[in-house]
N, C-alpha and C positions, 0 to 999 in steps of 0.2 A: 755222564760218568760211566767208565768202562772198567771191568775187572778182567785182567788177562794174566794167565799163568798156568802152571801145571797143577795136577791134583795134590801133590805134596811139595809145596814150594820150599826154597832154601831160606826164605824170609819174606816179610811183607813190607812193601814200599808204597807210600802215598806220594804220588807225583802231582804237583800243582803247577800246571803249565798251560798258558792260553794259546800258544803257538802249536797248532795240531801237527805240523810237520816235525817240529822238535820233539813233541810228545811221542809221536810214532817211532822216531829214531830211538829214544830212550827206552820205550817199551820193547822194541826189537832187540836191543842189546841186553837189557836186564831180564825181561821175561822169557822171550823166545830163545835167546842164545844161552842164558845163564840160569834159568830156572827159578827166578824170583816171582812172587805174586806182585803184580803192579796194579794199583787202583789209581786211575787218572781222573782228575777233575780240573777244569779251568777256573773254577769259582773258589776263591779263598775262604768265603764264608762256609761253603760246603766242606772244605778241607778242615776247618775248625770243628765242625760238627762231627766229621769222621774221626778226627784225632781224639775227640773227647769221648767217643762211644766205642772205639775199637782199638785193638792193640797193633802197634806198628814197630818195625825194626828201624825204619828211616822215613823221614819226610824230606823229599827233594823238591825245592820250590824255586821258581823263577822269581826275579825281583819285580819286573814290570807285569802287574796283574790288574784286571778290572776291579775297581772298588776298594782295593787295599794293596799296598805294596808287599812284596815278599819279606821285607824287613819288618813291616807291621805285623805280618802273619807270624814271623819268627818270634817277635816280642809276645804276641798272644799265646803262642804255643809254649814258650818258656814259662809264662805265668801259670798255664794249666798243668804242665809237666816239665819240670826243669831238666829231667834226665832223658827226654825223648831226643834221639839223634836227628839233627836237622842240617841239611846241606843247602846252601844258597848258590844259585847259578844265575849269571847275567851275561847278556851280550854287550852291555854298556857299562863296563866296570869303571867306576870313578873312586876317588879317595873317600868321598862321603858315603858311598854305598858300602865299600869295604869296611870303613870304620863302624857304620851302623850294624853290619853283620857281626863284627867282632864284639862290639858293645853288648849285643844281645846274645852273645855266646853261640854263634853258629859253629857247628862242628867241622864244617868245611865250607870253603868259598871258592868257586870255580868260574872261569870265564868261558863263555861259548865262543866257538863251538867246542864241545867236549871232545 
């Protein structure tokens, strides 16, 4: 898990991404170029713990993760905090994934590459 961002960030983003190249790109764009604090983890269980113990402006999650899908993570996040903004990203968009994201009230659904 890594925290990257300026001293006074524009907002806090929890990034859940197991592809480290994709995570590095998102961190570069959001933290380095745009001043957000980005905390990255590849572990959805760790993301749930962080989401339950800290304040976030956005959770940005991939769909394909080890141990739990991003849709399952979204469902758990919604149970814990129905108002936490969550965006779901995938390189393998299917109707089932999109429907799962919408059913669990994803705030945004994007296809990779961003």
